[in-house]
N, C-alpha and C positions, 0 to 999 in steps of 0.2 A: 508604663507600657514601653517595651523595647521593640523597636521596629528594625528588622534586618532586611538588607537588600537581597532579593532572590538571586540564586546563582544563575549565571548566564550559560546557556548551552553553547553559544558561539561568541567570539570576541565582538566588541562594538565595532561598527563600521568606521574606518579611519576618516578623519575630517577631509583630507585631500580627495579621497574617493567620493565622499558625499558631495563635495563641491562640484566635482566633475560630472557626476551623475545628475545632479540638480540642473546643471547647464544643459545637459542633453534633454532632460524632461521638459525644461522651460522652453527650449527650442520647439519641441513637438506639441506644446500647448496650443499652437495655432493649427486648426484643422486643415487649412490649405497646405501646410508643410507636410502633414501626415499623408494627405492625398498625393502630393508630389513625390514624396519618398516612395510610396507604394507604386506609383506609376513608373518611376525610374527602376525600382528593384525588380519589377515584373517585365521589363523590357530587355531582351537580350542585348548584350554589348552596351552601347551608349546611345543617347538620344539627344537631339538638338533642343535648344530652348524653345524654338518655334513649334516643334512637334509637341513638346510638353504643354505649351499654351493651348494647342488644339485639343489635347487629350483631356485637360481639366476645364476647358472652356473659360479661360481667364486671360486677360490682356497680357501680352508678353512682358511689359515693364514690371507688372505685379509679380509674375513668375520669376523674373530675374532677381527681384528683391528677396523673395523667399529662398531662392536657391543660394544666394550669398549667405543667408543665415544658416542654412543647412551645411554649407561648405565650411563656415567658421567653426562649427563644432565637430567637423570631420565626418558627417554622414555621407556626403557626396564629394566627388572630385569634378572640377571644372577645367576643361582643356580646350584651348583655343586652336581651332583647325581652320586656317584661312580666315574667312569672315564670320565663321560660325563658332559657337561655343557648344562643345559636346559635354554632356552630363552623364556620370556613371556613379553607381553605388560604390562607396569606399568599402572594400571587402572586410576591413577590420571591424566595421560597425555591425556586420552580420553576426559576429560572435560577442562583440563588446556590449551591444545593447541588450541582448537577452541575458548576458551575465549580470549586467547592472540591475535589471529587473529582478532577477533571482536573488542577488545580494541584498537589495533593499527589502524584499519581501521575506527574507530569511528562508528561501527555498533551496539553497544549494545542497542541503543534506537530505532533501526529500525527493529523490529522483525515482522515476518509475522503474519497475523490474524489467519490463520488456514491452514491445509494441502491442497495441490492441487493434481492433477492427481489421483483422486479417482478411484478405480476399478469399471468397468462398471457392473461386475457380482455380486456385493455385495450391499445389501440394509441394511439400519438401521431402527429400529422402537423402540417404547417404550417397555420395558420389561414387560411381563405379568407374573402373578403367575404361569401359566402353563410352563413358561420357566425356572423356578428356579432349577428344577432337572438337566437340561442340563447345566445351568450356574454353578451349583455346581460341575459337572463333569469337566468342562473346568477349573474351579478354581483349582481342584486337579491336572490337567495336568500342570498348571503353577507352582504350588508348587514343582512338581517333577523335574523341571529344576534346582532348587537350587538357581536361581538368580532372582526370581520374587517377593518374599515376605519373611518376617521373619516367617510367619505362617508355621507350619510343618504338619498341617492337615487342610483341608477345614472346615470352620465353618459350623454349622448346617444351613439348608436352612432357617429356621425361623429367625435365628440370622442374616443372610445376609440381609433378607428382612427388618428387624427392623433397621439395622444400616444405610441404604441408604436413601438419601433425596427423598421424593416423587417427581415425575416429572423429576428425574435425574438418571434414570436407563434405559439403552439402550442395545439392542442386535443387532448383525449383522447376516444377513442370506445370504447364497449362495445356490441357487437351493432349497430354502425352508428349509434348514438345518441351525440351529443356530451354528455359527462358532466363536463367540466371544461376549464379553459383556464389558460394561463400566458403571461406577457408580460414584456418588459423595456422600460424607458423611460430616456432619457438622464438621468443624475443631475445634469448641469450643462451649460450651453451653452458653457462655456470649453473651449478646445482641449486644455488639459492633462488634462481629465477625459473625453476621448473614449472611453476604454476602461472607464469606470465606468458601471454601469447599476443602476437601481432595479427590483427584480423584484416580481411579483405572481403568486399562484397561487390559484385558486378552484375548488372542486369542487361539483357539483350536490348538492342536499340528499339526494336518494335514492341517491347513489353514495358517500357518505362512509363511511370506515372500511373500504374495500375495496382500498386501495392505489393509487387513481387519482392522488392528490396525489404519491405516490412516483414513479409513472411520468412525470408531468409534470415534476417536479423533475429527474429523470434526464435527460430530453430537454433541458430548459432549460440545465442546467449544462454538459453535454457539448457542446452546440451553441455555447454562449457561449465555452467553452475553444477550440473549433476556429476560431471566428470572431475570436479575438484580444481579447475582452473580458477585462481583467485583474482587475477587481473587480466583484462583484455584491453589492448591499446591499439590505436590506429591514427594515422596522419591523413588529413584531408585538406585539399587546397581551399583557401577562404572563398574562392569564387564558386565552389561547389556547394551552394546553399542547400540544395535538396538533400545531399548526403549528411551535412551537418545537422539538419533538422531531424533526419531519420535516426541518426545515432543518439541524439538527445532523447528521442522517444524510447530508445532501448536502454536507457539508464546511464549512458556515457555523460561525462562532464568535460568541459573544456579546461585542460590543464594550462594551456597558453599558446601563443603564436610563436613559432620558430621562424624568425625573420631571415630571409635570404639564405635558406638552409641548403639549397642546391640549385644548379642551373638546369633549365628545361628549354630545349630548342634555343640555346644561346642566351636565355634571360634568367636572372635570379628570380626564384619563386619562394613565397612563404608557405608554410603549412600550419594548420591548426592541429595541435596534439590533443587527442581525446583519450579518456581512460574510463573504464568501467570496472568497479570492484564487485566481487561476488557478495550478495546480500549477507549480512552478519549472521542471520539465523541459519544459513546453509553451511557455515564453515565448521569444519571438524577441528577438534582440539581446543 
């Protein structure tokens, strides 16, 4: 009998990556560390060790022990401020850990087409010129968060209109009110990149957390697929965890982290480069 090795759909996971991921998963094998990481990640900004001890109802020395383990593998950062230690999530782990799980489980090539569970009370439609003033206002609200864009002021309405691809400008409405927008811009002026677009999504401050972004992304990616755009790309600050999760639901993958790519309010910032390829079955030619 001749035994042949089956062909592999993807290359074997490199040993150094396997060792790194194993260290991460080993660290999280302790339930208390998972609880702590969740508490830190869901607390805006940073939190003190004492506050964490109260949140998980565990003695402070025990919390400090587990925090050192989390810091050793890079899940959290510990910063001394006076007599207190402030704890925050390391933004890099927000992309690194999901990527590791996907890599180990062989799921990197099995991304969803687009978001599901769309909100019933939100509709999307093509953006009209009459919407531009409201779109400009929502853009300014996004800028104010500090984690939406490198822009420090919303561009003029006419500049916005000129930069976006015709047929790829959308707004979301709830009860007849515009509560968000999505757009696509050419990624390059070169003919070879005619099917590659840079995307943006922005949700009004009072409408966040209600699925508006999900509805906009659904409209954006399905219309882009139908129109023949073969690659959508976007850059997101690592701190913007909600946007990263939303884009992954829409079939985007993390290409990588662009370290210290530009300055924002005087500080160097990283961005996560995300990319979505049009499904193979929808491609012409």
